[in-house]
C-alpha positions in Angstrom: -21.6 0.5 -13.0 -19.0 -0.6 -10.7 -19.3 0.3 -7.2 -16.5 2.1 -6.6 -15.9 5.8 -7.5 -11.8 4.8 -9.5 -9.9 1.5 -9.2 -8.0 2.8 -6.5 -11.2 2.4 -4.4 -11.4 -1.0 -5.7 -7.8 -2.0 -4.7 -8.3 0.0 -1.2 -11.6 -1.8 -0.6 -9.4 -5.0 -1.7 -6.8 -4.5 0.9 -8.7 -3.3 3.8 -10.9 -6.7 3.9 -7.7 -8.4 3.3 -6.0 -6.8 6.3 -9.2 -7.5 8.3 -8.8 -10.9 8.1 -4.6 -10.3 9.2 -5.6 -9.6 12.4 -5.3 -6.0 11.4 -7.5 -2.9 12.7 -7.8 -0.5 10.6 -7.9 3.4 12.0 -8.3 6.3 11.0 -4.8 7.8 9.3 -2.6 10.0 11.4 -2.0 11.7 8.2 -4.9 13.8 6.3 -3.8 12.7 3.4 -2.5 8.6 4.0 -4.9 6.3 2.1 -4.8 3.3 4.7 -3.6 2.9 8.3 -4.1 0.3 10.7 -3.2 -1.4 13.6 -2.0 -5.1 15.1 -1.2 -5.2 18.5 2.4 -2.8 18.6 2.6 -2.8 14.7 1.2 -0.1 12.4 1.0 -0.2 8.6 1.0 2.8 7.2 0.1 2.3 3.0 -0.2 4.7 0.1 -2.8 2.9 -2.9 -2.7 3.3 -6.7 -5.4 2.0 -9.3 -4.6 1.5 -12.6 -4.0 4.4 -14.4 -1.8 4.6 -17.8 1.2 6.0 -15.8 2.4 3.4 -13.8 5.9 4.3 -13.2 4.8 8.0 -12.4 2.7 6.7 -10.2 4.3 4.5 -8.5 7.3 6.7 -8.1 4.7 9.4 -6.5 3.7 6.5 -4.1 7.1 6.1 -2.9 7.6 10.0 -2.4 4.5 9.9 -0.6 5.4 6.6 1.7 8.7 8.6 1.8 6.9 11.6 3.4 5.1 10.0 5.9 8.2 8.5 7.8 8.6 10.4 10.8 8.5 7.9 13.6 11.7 5.7 13.2 9.8 2.9 15.4 10.7 -0.3 14.5 7.0 -1.2 14.9 5.8 0.8 11.8 5.7 -0.6 8.3 4.8 1.0 5.1 2.5 -0.2 2.5 2.9 0.3 -1.5 -0.5 -1.1 -2.7 -0.8 -1.6 -6.6 -3.2 -3.5 -9.4 -1.3 -6.7 -11.2 -0.7 -4.3 -13.9 1.3 -1.4 -11.7 3.7 -4.4 -10.0 6.7 -4.2 -12.6 7.2 -0.6 -12.1 6.9 -0.6 -8.0 9.1 -3.3 -8.6 11.3 -0.5 -10.3 12.4 0.1 -6.7 14.6 -3.0 -5.8 14.2 -4.7 -2.3 17.3 -4.4 -1.1 15.6 -0.4 -1.1 12.5 -1.2 0.5 13.3 -3.6 3.1 15.5 -0.9 5.3 12.8 1.3 4.8 10.4 -0.7 5.9 8.2 -0.8 2.8 6.3 -3.7 2.0 4.8 -4.2 -1.4 1.0 -5.5 -2.2 -0.6 -6.5 -5.5 -4.2 -6.7 -5.5 -5.6 -8.8 -8.3 -8.4 -8.2 -11.0 -10.1 -10.7 -9.0 -9.5 -8.4 -5.3 -6.7 -11.1 -3.7 -4.1 -9.5 -2.0 -0.6 -10.9 -2.6 2.1 -9.6 -0.9 5.3 -9.5 -3.2 8.5 -11.0 -1.6 11.0 -8.9 -0.1 
């Protein structure tokens, strides 16, 4: 049996380890529904993670909506992250980088072996 309760937990654990390795400090999210939040110097990252599901497209759409609702501060030092397993990357990329970029939404892939790959914008 896996030590993770769900695939979303696996994705979050891998991303949290990656953040720490990249110099970020995970913090308690300011919004109780945020999956992960971290700071690095003046930067803040607010993330929404999804695990493997049968409804990848719907889950990606929901995740984008959740991120949009958390965009309450216009500071350019805040970035938003959508973190998905490899199986959901295509669904997440349905929102084009030309839309994600001005909204400061970065896309991260967590592979089946728990590597984190920032997806090109």
